[in-house]
Backbone as a chain_set.jsonl record, in Angstrom:
{"seq": "XXXXXXXXXXXXXXXXXXXXXXXXXXXXXXXXXXXXXXXXXXXXXXXXXXXXXXXXXXXXXXXXXXXXXXXXXXXXXXXXXXXXXXXXXXXXXXXXXXXXXXXXXXXXXXXXXXXXXXXXXXXXXXXXXXXXXXXXXXXXXXXXXXXXXXXXXXXXXXXXXXXXXXXXXXXXXXXXXXXXX", "coords": {"N": [[86.134, 142.222, 45.417], [86.172, 143.592, 42.232], [86.53, 145.763, 39.374], [87.782, 144.325, 37.405], [87.032, 141.707, 38.022], [84.345, 141.84, 37.353], [84.566, 142.33, 34.576], [85.668, 139.874, 33.794], [83.452, 138.177, 34.193], [81.662, 139.21, 32.303], [83.103, 138.631, 29.962], [83.071, 135.868, 30.105], [80.35, 135.193, 29.746], [79.593, 136.588, 27.486], [79.104, 135.764, 24.778], [77.127, 133.732, 24.946], [74.951, 135.094, 26.046], [74.741, 137.222, 24.404], [75.987, 139.698, 25.115], [78.076, 141.481, 24.438], [80.043, 142.278, 21.54], [82.678, 142.528, 21.827], [85.632, 140.851, 22.368], [87.999, 141.123, 23.636], [89.304, 141.642, 26.755], [90.722, 143.86, 27.749], [90.129, 145.909, 25.908], [87.361, 145.989, 26.279], [87.315, 146.927, 28.921], [88.432, 149.493, 28.571], [86.51, 150.647, 26.84], [84.047, 150.452, 28.202], [84.25, 150.362, 31.085], [86.027, 152.452, 31.896], [84.683, 154.87, 30.902], [82.365, 154.634, 32.484], [83.363, 154.9, 35.083], [84.248, 157.495, 34.892], [82.003, 158.919, 35.378], [81.715, 158.896, 38.072], [82.524, 161.094, 39.569], [80.337, 162.778, 40.08], [78.639, 161.194, 41.463], [77.069, 160.304, 44.453], [78.552, 159.041, 47.556], [76.976, 157.358, 48.998], [73.572, 156.128, 49.268], [70.802, 155.631, 46.978], [71.078, 154.353, 43.741], [69.851, 154.55, 40.54], [70.011, 152.68, 37.627], [69.084, 152.992, 34.482], [67.937, 150.904, 31.949], [69.938, 148.915, 32.105], [71.251, 146.841, 30.754], [74.055, 145.001, 30.182], [74.925, 145.654, 32.626], [76.226, 148.069, 32.728], [76.303, 151.542, 33.195], [76.045, 150.855, 35.861], [77.085, 148.565, 37.465], [80.015, 148.901, 37.474], [80.056, 151.403, 38.811], [78.872, 150.759, 41.287], [80.825, 149.077, 42.295], [82.952, 150.88, 42.54], [81.885, 152.645, 44.371], [81.073, 151.517, 47.121], [79.223, 152.129, 49.135], [76.84, 152.712, 47.99], [73.517, 151.686, 47.066], [72.36, 149.784, 44.499], [69.87, 150.144, 41.966], [68.939, 148.425, 39.52], [67.674, 148.418, 36.357], [66.473, 146.499, 33.811], [64.868, 145.498, 30.997], [65.081, 143.184, 29.47], [64.897, 139.854, 30.136], [66.929, 137.765, 30.246], [69.293, 139.255, 30.341], [68.849, 140.682, 32.696], [68.918, 138.549, 34.482], [71.618, 137.862, 34.216], [72.756, 140.175, 35.322], [71.81, 139.918, 37.96], [73.242, 137.616, 38.678], [75.897, 138.627, 38.598], [75.738, 140.592, 40.603], [75.307, 138.963, 42.868], [77.657, 137.333, 42.782], [79.717, 139.223, 43.047], [79.076, 140.342, 45.432], [77.557, 142.685, 45.708], [75.471, 145.455, 46.686], [72.351, 145.544, 45.626], [69.233, 145.902, 43.869], [67.533, 144.195, 41.342], [65.588, 144.668, 38.531], [63.554, 143.146, 36.126], [62.014, 144.725, 34.062], [60.075, 147.293, 32.444], [61.044, 150.599, 32.94], [59.031, 152.494, 33.068], [56.879, 151.107, 34.023], [57.23, 150.637, 36.673], [56.707, 151.263, 40.21], [57.346, 154.262, 42.199], [60.788, 154.487, 42.838], [62.389, 155.772, 44.64], [65.094, 157.07, 44.499], [68.446, 158.464, 44.695], [70.202, 159.15, 42.768], [70.418, 159.006, 39.22], [71.493, 157.051, 36.494], [72.646, 156.21, 33.194], [73.608, 154.609, 30.123], [75.188, 155.679, 27.124], [73.415, 157.785, 26.184], [71.112, 159.13, 24.019], [68.966, 160.774, 23.939], [68.526, 163.05, 26.103], [66.357, 164.427, 27.204], [64.116, 162.654, 27.153], [65.134, 160.638, 28.813], [65.55, 162.011, 31.268], [62.896, 162.62, 31.838], [61.998, 160.014, 32.291], [63.362, 159.467, 34.64], [62.259, 161.238, 36.499], [59.768, 160.399, 37.969], [60.888, 158.7, 39.838], [62.791, 159.75, 41.53], [64.249, 161.147, 44.525], [63.875, 164.292, 46.258], [66.266, 166.701, 45.285], [67.882, 164.903, 43.963], [70.33, 163.648, 41.584], [71.062, 163.35, 38.075], [73.235, 161.634, 36.088], [74.645, 161.648, 33.052], [76.004, 160.251, 30.102], [76.519, 161.76, 27.02], [76.447, 162.375, 23.448], [79.03, 164.537, 22.364], [78.301, 166.559, 20.612], [75.654, 167.137, 21.18], [73.304, 169.467, 22.399], [72.635, 170.754, 25.706], [69.582, 169.833, 27.367], [66.402, 171.242, 28.254], [64.419, 170.358, 30.847], [61.509, 170.292, 32.688], [61.924, 170.955, 36.09], [64.507, 169.901, 36.247], [67.907, 170.9, 36.459], [70.853, 171.769, 34.755], [73.943, 171.171, 36.161], [76.644, 170.61, 35.912], [79.246, 169.682, 33.577], [81.469, 167.684, 31.607], [84.05, 166.627, 29.279], [84.977, 163.397, 28.073], [87.366, 161.107, 26.906], [86.895, 158.225, 24.94], [88.233, 155.238, 24.331], [88.371, 153.766, 21.201], [85.72, 154.238, 20.679], [83.162, 155.287, 18.406], [82.712, 158.018, 18.381], [84.785, 158.998, 19.875], [84.991, 161.089, 21.802], [82.973, 161.924, 24.514], [80.403, 163.72, 26.227], [79.842, 164.222, 29.596], [77.098, 164.856, 31.486], [75.675, 166.447, 34.316], [72.701, 166.684, 35.985], [70.466, 168.255, 38.298], [67.586, 167.68, 40.235], [64.976, 169.868, 41.196]], "CA": [[85.354, 142.615, 44.268], [86.857, 144.605, 41.439], [86.031, 145.92, 38.008], [88.361, 143.234, 36.628], [86.164, 140.543, 38.254], [83.15, 142.071, 36.539], [84.949, 142.136, 33.17], [85.802, 138.42, 33.591], [82.11, 137.605, 34.07], [81.132, 139.615, 30.997], [83.813, 137.865, 28.935], [82.635, 134.473, 30.249], [78.975, 135.028, 29.274], [79.316, 137.551, 26.422], [78.539, 135.145, 23.569], [75.899, 132.988, 25.264], [73.86, 136.028, 26.335], [74.835, 138.326, 23.45], [76.235, 140.899, 25.907], [78.949, 142.39, 23.695], [80.849, 141.634, 20.501], [84.085, 142.724, 22.182], [86.2, 139.642, 22.963], [89.236, 141.5, 24.325], [88.973, 142.202, 28.069], [91.326, 145.195, 27.9], [89.329, 146.836, 25.105], [86.085, 146.131, 26.981], [87.574, 147.799, 30.078], [88.602, 150.866, 28.065], [85.297, 151.136, 26.19], [82.871, 150.482, 29.073], [84.527, 150.619, 32.504], [86.611, 153.791, 32.045], [83.646, 155.906, 30.839], [81.475, 154.5, 33.649], [84.047, 155.464, 36.252], [84.345, 158.944, 34.702], [80.765, 159.479, 35.909], [81.755, 158.799, 39.539], [82.763, 162.417, 40.156], [79.075, 163.379, 40.511], [77.825, 160.168, 42.116], [77.319, 160.328, 45.901], [79.185, 157.84, 48.106], [75.941, 156.469, 49.522], [72.228, 156.393, 48.753], [70.26, 154.695, 45.995], [71.419, 154.73, 42.367], [69.06, 153.9, 39.501], [70.612, 152.521, 36.301], [67.978, 152.721, 33.556], [68.398, 150.167, 30.774], [71.248, 148.477, 32.57], [71.893, 145.982, 29.752], [74.99, 144.051, 30.783], [75.321, 146.171, 33.927], [77.026, 149.277, 32.573], [77.414, 151.859, 34.08], [75.709, 150.573, 37.251], [77.984, 147.647, 38.18], [81.299, 149.551, 37.796], [79.858, 152.46, 39.808], [78.644, 150.114, 42.588], [82.14, 148.593, 42.747], [83.74, 152.056, 42.926], [81.209, 153.335, 45.48], [80.395, 150.414, 47.82], [78.171, 152.618, 50.015], [75.609, 152.856, 47.212], [72.647, 150.559, 46.754], [71.949, 149.885, 43.107], [68.547, 149.779, 41.496], [69.303, 148.179, 38.132], [66.459, 148.102, 35.62], [66.733, 145.983, 32.468], [63.636, 144.778, 30.658], [65.367, 141.869, 28.878], [64.982, 138.906, 31.243], [68.235, 137.083, 30.294], [70.313, 140.209, 30.805], [68.57, 140.937, 34.112], [69.443, 137.383, 35.216], [73.074, 138.021, 34.241], [73.064, 141.222, 36.31], [71.607, 139.298, 39.292], [74.398, 136.74, 38.89], [77.067, 139.461, 38.907], [75.493, 141.207, 41.917], [75.574, 137.914, 43.881], [79.061, 136.905, 42.715], [80.604, 140.294, 43.526], [78.624, 140.779, 46.757], [77.125, 144.077, 45.63], [74.155, 145.785, 47.232], [71.54, 146.004, 44.494], [67.971, 145.307, 43.462], [67.507, 144.097, 39.884], [64.229, 144.542, 38.01], [63.397, 142.883, 34.7], [60.774, 145.437, 33.773], [60.204, 148.608, 31.822], [61.109, 151.621, 33.992], [57.754, 153.201, 33.117], [55.891, 150.251, 34.676], [57.595, 150.446, 38.078], [56.318, 152.33, 41.14], [58.462, 155.133, 42.593], [61.918, 153.728, 43.376], [63.036, 156.599, 45.678], [66.542, 157.059, 44.294], [69.193, 159.708, 44.888], [70.957, 159.418, 41.544], [70.05, 158.208, 38.05], [72.531, 156.935, 35.475], [72.344, 155.402, 32.023], [74.749, 154.574, 29.215], [74.965, 156.033, 25.716], [72.151, 158.505, 26.105], [70.969, 159.959, 22.824], [67.901, 161.742, 24.175], [68.526, 163.423, 27.526], [65.026, 164.86, 27.621], [63.313, 161.457, 27.427], [65.684, 159.942, 29.985], [65.25, 162.795, 32.47], [61.477, 162.413, 32.12], [61.886, 158.676, 32.875], [63.906, 159.527, 36.006], [61.472, 162.119, 37.368], [58.867, 159.78, 38.956], [61.607, 157.768, 40.706], [63.859, 160.403, 42.29], [64.022, 161.929, 45.739], [64.203, 165.712, 46.117], [67.696, 166.972, 45.261], [68.601, 163.835, 43.266], [71.076, 164.018, 40.381], [71.106, 162.431, 36.937], [74.558, 161.741, 35.469], [74.382, 161.046, 31.75], [76.955, 160.455, 29.001], [75.822, 162.127, 25.789], [77.377, 162.796, 22.393], [79.583, 165.877, 22.563], [77.618, 167.518, 19.745], [74.291, 167.422, 21.648], [73.108, 170.605, 23.295], [71.878, 170.401, 26.915], [68.129, 169.916, 27.249], [65.658, 171.814, 29.371], [63.311, 169.512, 31.27], [60.931, 170.866, 33.904], [62.4, 170.439, 37.368], [65.924, 169.514, 36.186], [68.858, 171.963, 36.116], [72.213, 171.334, 34.446], [74.859, 171.745, 37.159], [78.047, 170.398, 35.542], [79.514, 168.805, 32.438], [82.851, 167.608, 31.138], [84.282, 165.69, 28.183], [85.806, 162.232, 28.398], [87.756, 160.342, 25.723], [86.543, 156.816, 25.022], [89.07, 154.512, 23.381], [87.704, 152.901, 20.258], [84.335, 154.627, 20.41], [83.033, 155.977, 17.123], [82.765, 159.464, 18.592], [86.032, 159.236, 20.594], [84.805, 161.961, 22.958], [81.606, 162.105, 24.956], [80.198, 164.714, 27.256], [79.092, 163.728, 30.75], [76.343, 165.957, 32.077], [75.031, 166.192, 35.599], [71.517, 167.483, 36.233], [69.886, 168.103, 39.631], [66.154, 167.982, 40.267], [64.666, 170.852, 42.243]], "C": [[86.079, 143.73, 43.542], [86.21, 144.691, 40.063], [86.573, 144.804, 37.119], [87.538, 141.951, 36.798], [84.891, 140.645, 37.42], [83.448, 141.804, 35.063], [85.086, 140.642, 32.872], [84.438, 137.761, 33.409], [81.479, 137.976, 32.731], [81.788, 138.787, 29.899], [83.351, 136.4, 28.937], [81.265, 134.239, 29.599], [78.641, 135.849, 28.026], [78.651, 136.938, 25.204], [77.2, 134.475, 23.858], [74.706, 133.922, 25.466], [73.854, 137.24, 25.407], [75.023, 139.663, 24.176], [77.036, 141.94, 25.136], [79.689, 141.602, 22.625], [82.334, 141.742, 20.822], [84.6, 141.502, 22.924], [87.463, 139.932, 23.763], [88.9, 142.23, 25.625], [89.527, 143.613, 28.25], [90.533, 146.244, 27.118], [87.971, 147.061, 25.758], [86.242, 147.088, 28.157], [87.664, 149.256, 29.629], [87.301, 151.45, 27.529], [84.131, 151.311, 27.16], [83.157, 150.854, 30.529], [85.051, 152.042, 32.701], [85.549, 154.889, 31.933], [82.665, 155.838, 32.016], [82.099, 155.161, 34.863], [84.228, 156.975, 36.129], [83.107, 159.647, 35.248], [80.806, 159.611, 37.43], [81.934, 160.141, 40.244], [81.48, 163.023, 40.731], [78.146, 162.391, 41.213], [78.109, 160.229, 43.619], [77.94, 159.009, 46.381], [78.17, 156.869, 48.689], [74.585, 156.902, 48.986], [71.833, 155.33, 47.753], [70.505, 155.219, 44.588], [70.614, 153.886, 41.381], [69.838, 153.884, 38.19], [69.486, 152.087, 35.366], [68.516, 152.056, 32.298], [69.783, 149.606, 31.005], [71.976, 147.533, 31.613], [72.757, 144.916, 30.382], [75.512, 144.551, 32.13], [76.144, 147.437, 33.887], [76.093, 150.472, 32.446], [77.215, 151.426, 35.541], [76.701, 149.718, 38.012], [79.339, 148.307, 38.465], [81.159, 150.652, 38.855], [79.606, 151.872, 41.205], [79.948, 149.552, 43.158], [82.963, 149.765, 43.266], [83.185, 152.75, 44.165], [80.399, 152.304, 46.275], [79.311, 150.856, 48.803], [76.832, 152.797, 49.317], [74.82, 151.555, 47.185], [72.17, 150.774, 45.329], [70.506, 149.482, 42.906], [68.719, 149.66, 39.981], [68.075, 147.672, 37.375], [66.828, 147.723, 34.184], [65.546, 145.123, 32.067], [63.879, 143.424, 30.002], [65.711, 140.88, 29.995], [66.359, 138.232, 31.353], [69.334, 138.022, 30.788], [70.102, 140.563, 32.274], [69.078, 139.775, 34.967], [70.972, 137.44, 35.298], [73.478, 139.059, 35.292], [72.883, 140.671, 37.727], [72.777, 138.393, 39.65], [75.625, 137.548, 39.317], [76.918, 140.099, 40.288], [75.796, 140.203, 43.028], [77.06, 137.583, 43.94], [80.007, 137.951, 43.302], [80.183, 140.831, 44.895], [78.196, 142.234, 46.795], [75.749, 144.247, 46.26], [73.309, 146.344, 46.095], [70.246, 145.213, 44.384], [68.002, 145.287, 41.942], [66.066, 143.846, 39.454], [64.28, 144.193, 36.535], [62.022, 143.416, 34.311], [61.097, 146.707, 32.999], [60.152, 149.635, 32.952], [59.766, 152.334, 34.159], [56.653, 152.404, 33.811], [56.149, 150.07, 36.174], [57.058, 151.58, 38.951], [57.549, 153.163, 41.502], [59.554, 154.322, 43.289], [62.72, 154.504, 44.422], [64.562, 156.567, 45.599], [67.147, 158.459, 44.437], [69.998, 160.106, 43.66], [70.458, 158.48, 40.452], [71.224, 158.208, 37.08], [71.985, 156.105, 34.321], [73.583, 155.446, 31.147], [74.302, 155.0, 27.827], [73.619, 156.714, 25.498], [72.117, 159.358, 24.844], [69.875, 160.997, 22.996], [67.785, 162.027, 25.671], [67.124, 163.743, 28.029], [64.147, 163.668, 28.002], [63.822, 160.758, 28.688], [65.399, 160.712, 31.276], [63.774, 162.66, 32.843], [61.231, 161.031, 32.719], [62.346, 158.662, 34.33], [62.946, 160.211, 36.974], [60.562, 161.403, 38.365], [59.586, 158.935, 40.01], [62.603, 158.433, 41.659], [63.359, 161.085, 43.551], [64.36, 163.386, 45.443], [65.718, 165.895, 46.198], [68.527, 165.912, 44.56], [69.336, 164.393, 42.044], [70.901, 162.935, 39.32], [72.44, 162.683, 36.243], [74.506, 160.932, 34.174], [75.506, 161.304, 30.754], [76.188, 160.704, 27.713], [76.849, 162.461, 24.715], [77.782, 164.257, 22.596], [78.82, 166.935, 21.768], [76.215, 167.887, 20.229], [74.264, 168.6, 22.611], [72.353, 170.148, 24.541], [70.385, 170.637, 26.709], [67.537, 170.601, 28.471], [64.464, 170.905, 29.64], [62.812, 170.074, 32.593], [61.435, 170.152, 35.15], [63.867, 170.079, 37.402], [66.781, 170.704, 35.765], [70.225, 171.354, 35.851], [73.152, 171.982, 35.45], [76.329, 171.557, 36.809], [78.122, 169.555, 34.277], [81.01, 168.797, 32.158], [82.968, 166.557, 30.042], [85.18, 164.569, 28.661], [86.101, 161.492, 27.095], [87.417, 158.873, 25.964], [87.297, 156.074, 23.934], [88.211, 153.608, 22.494], [86.263, 153.265, 19.967], [84.29, 155.396, 19.096], [83.212, 157.479, 17.293], [84.064, 159.903, 19.252], [85.876, 160.117, 21.831], [83.316, 162.057, 23.256], [81.58, 163.22, 25.983], [79.409, 164.049, 28.376], [78.424, 164.916, 31.389], [75.705, 165.517, 33.373], [73.902, 167.2, 35.77], [71.068, 167.243, 37.674], [68.417, 168.475, 39.56], [65.883, 168.932, 41.432], [63.444, 170.448, 43.032]], "O": [[86.541, 144.692, 44.155], [85.452, 143.813, 39.651], [85.899, 144.38, 36.181], [87.362, 141.194, 35.843], [84.424, 139.656, 36.855], [82.674, 141.133, 34.381], [84.664, 140.188, 31.808], [84.285, 136.881, 32.562], [80.832, 137.142, 32.097], [81.104, 138.295, 29.001], [83.255, 135.776, 27.88], [81.046, 133.202, 28.973], [77.505, 135.804, 27.555], [77.726, 137.528, 24.646], [76.246, 134.635, 23.096], [73.581, 133.582, 25.101], [73.067, 138.169, 25.59], [74.319, 140.635, 23.899], [76.722, 143.13, 25.17], [79.933, 140.406, 22.781], [83.16, 141.113, 20.159], [84.078, 141.147, 23.981], [87.943, 139.066, 24.495], [88.29, 143.299, 25.607], [88.866, 144.466, 28.841], [90.295, 147.344, 27.617], [87.477, 148.188, 25.791], [85.399, 147.96, 28.366], [87.053, 150.14, 30.228], [87.02, 152.629, 27.744], [83.311, 152.211, 26.979], [82.38, 151.588, 31.139], [84.572, 152.76, 33.579], [85.509, 155.771, 32.791], [82.19, 156.871, 32.488], [81.432, 155.899, 35.587], [84.35, 157.668, 37.14], [83.154, 160.84, 35.55], [80.016, 160.356, 38.01], [81.534, 160.294, 41.398], [81.525, 163.707, 41.755], [77.0, 162.719, 41.52], [79.272, 160.208, 44.023], [77.86, 157.991, 45.694], [78.468, 155.686, 48.857], [74.475, 157.934, 48.324], [72.445, 154.265, 47.683], [70.189, 156.366, 44.274], [70.692, 152.658, 41.393], [70.272, 154.926, 37.7], [68.997, 150.96, 35.446], [69.432, 152.57, 31.656], [70.69, 149.801, 30.195], [73.202, 147.438, 31.663], [72.246, 144.016, 31.05], [76.422, 143.958, 32.71], [76.706, 147.843, 34.904], [75.159, 150.418, 31.647], [78.11, 151.606, 36.366], [77.126, 150.099, 39.103], [79.783, 148.276, 39.613], [82.04, 150.817, 39.699], [80.075, 152.426, 42.199], [80.146, 149.555, 44.373], [83.602, 149.661, 44.313], [83.933, 153.372, 44.921], [79.18, 152.223, 46.124], [78.541, 150.013, 49.265], [75.809, 153.007, 49.969], [75.387, 150.465, 47.27], [71.636, 151.833, 44.998], [69.988, 148.595, 43.584], [68.655, 150.652, 39.255], [67.511, 146.631, 37.711], [67.413, 148.515, 33.446], [65.251, 144.126, 32.725], [62.974, 142.59, 29.976], [66.698, 141.056, 30.709], [66.901, 138.138, 32.454], [70.2, 137.62, 31.564], [71.07, 140.725, 33.018], [69.61, 139.993, 36.056], [71.552, 137.106, 36.331], [74.422, 138.849, 36.053], [73.711, 140.929, 38.6], [73.249, 138.4, 40.786], [76.307, 137.194, 40.279], [77.878, 140.138, 41.058], [76.457, 140.538, 44.01], [77.653, 137.555, 45.019], [80.98, 137.608, 43.974], [80.867, 141.687, 45.458], [78.432, 142.937, 47.778], [74.97, 143.298, 46.353], [73.518, 147.473, 45.651], [70.169, 144.039, 44.746], [68.447, 146.25, 41.316], [65.408, 142.93, 39.947], [64.969, 144.862, 35.764], [61.032, 142.687, 34.24], [62.25, 147.13, 32.919], [59.295, 149.541, 33.83], [59.407, 152.732, 35.268], [55.608, 152.959, 34.152], [55.366, 149.416, 36.862], [56.961, 152.722, 38.5], [58.67, 152.801, 41.146], [59.276, 153.562, 44.216], [63.638, 153.949, 45.027], [65.233, 156.095, 46.518], [66.464, 159.476, 44.318], [70.422, 161.254, 43.528], [70.122, 157.324, 40.708], [71.869, 159.235, 36.869], [70.992, 155.393, 34.463], [74.501, 156.228, 31.397], [73.18, 154.718, 27.407], [72.795, 156.25, 24.71], [72.986, 160.204, 24.63], [69.853, 161.998, 22.279], [67.058, 161.353, 26.4], [66.754, 163.373, 29.144], [63.509, 163.675, 29.054], [63.031, 160.337, 29.532], [65.037, 160.101, 32.282], [63.435, 162.594, 34.024], [60.35, 160.879, 33.566], [61.792, 157.935, 35.155], [62.835, 159.811, 38.132], [60.577, 161.772, 39.539], [58.961, 158.498, 40.977], [63.196, 157.759, 42.502], [62.215, 161.535, 43.634], [65.061, 163.675, 44.474], [66.375, 165.321, 47.066], [69.754, 166.001, 44.554], [69.006, 165.467, 41.54], [70.632, 161.773, 39.625], [72.739, 163.812, 35.854], [74.347, 159.711, 34.187], [75.922, 162.448, 30.575], [75.298, 159.93, 27.36], [77.992, 162.792, 25.029], [76.958, 165.098, 22.958], [78.708, 168.08, 22.206], [75.638, 168.857, 19.738], [75.094, 168.709, 23.514], [71.515, 169.25, 24.455], [69.983, 171.533, 25.967], [68.093, 170.547, 29.568], [63.61, 170.707, 28.776], [63.598, 170.305, 33.512], [61.383, 168.927, 35.255], [64.435, 169.957, 38.487], [66.433, 171.429, 34.833], [70.704, 170.523, 36.624], [73.166, 173.205, 35.585], [77.182, 172.264, 37.345], [77.195, 168.815, 33.946], [81.719, 169.765, 32.432], [82.095, 165.702, 29.893], [86.029, 164.756, 29.532], [85.205, 161.275, 26.279], [87.626, 158.348, 27.057], [87.029, 156.263, 22.747], [87.429, 152.793, 22.985], [85.641, 152.661, 19.093], [85.251, 156.068, 18.72], [83.802, 158.137, 16.436], [84.408, 161.083, 19.189], [86.575, 159.902, 22.822], [82.502, 162.249, 22.353], [82.611, 163.606, 26.533], [78.408, 163.381, 28.116], [79.086, 165.874, 31.79], [75.256, 164.38, 33.517], [74.117, 168.411, 35.708], [71.264, 166.154, 38.213], [68.041, 169.452, 38.914], [66.478, 168.815, 42.503], [63.04, 171.159, 43.952]]}, "num_chains": 1, "name": "protein.A"}
């Protein structure tokens, strides 16, 4: 199992399931896999990882490939995309649960880390994570560089760094890591 295997599956189904307009596997890797893997620094090697709004499986699938000790909890409310994620999980032999539901409708998922892609409102996302996390859990979120860190009850910013994203409109994003107390 490799990130390249995942990219092949996305390229295979991208048009039929409207996953991405990017037809070039190398550009897809640079735009989606590289930023996902940049988050790995703050992701534990084991435990349960919640990917909220998993879409086509980013950042959850690349992180599960990079950290095989993790169990994924991938939440995507669009049924066709959730089915695609289930297909990829089976094909790549990943350890993951896939839910086609709204995160707000699910019972506590007992996770150790929360991730999402292209976060524009950290505050809302951290509030979505709160009912699902174990004590001491982290949330690792890519946000626009221009956004100021948010204060959300129970969450403390513990680290951040910038990452260049080839071809992205913003070119540079900030990855922030919050820990719940």
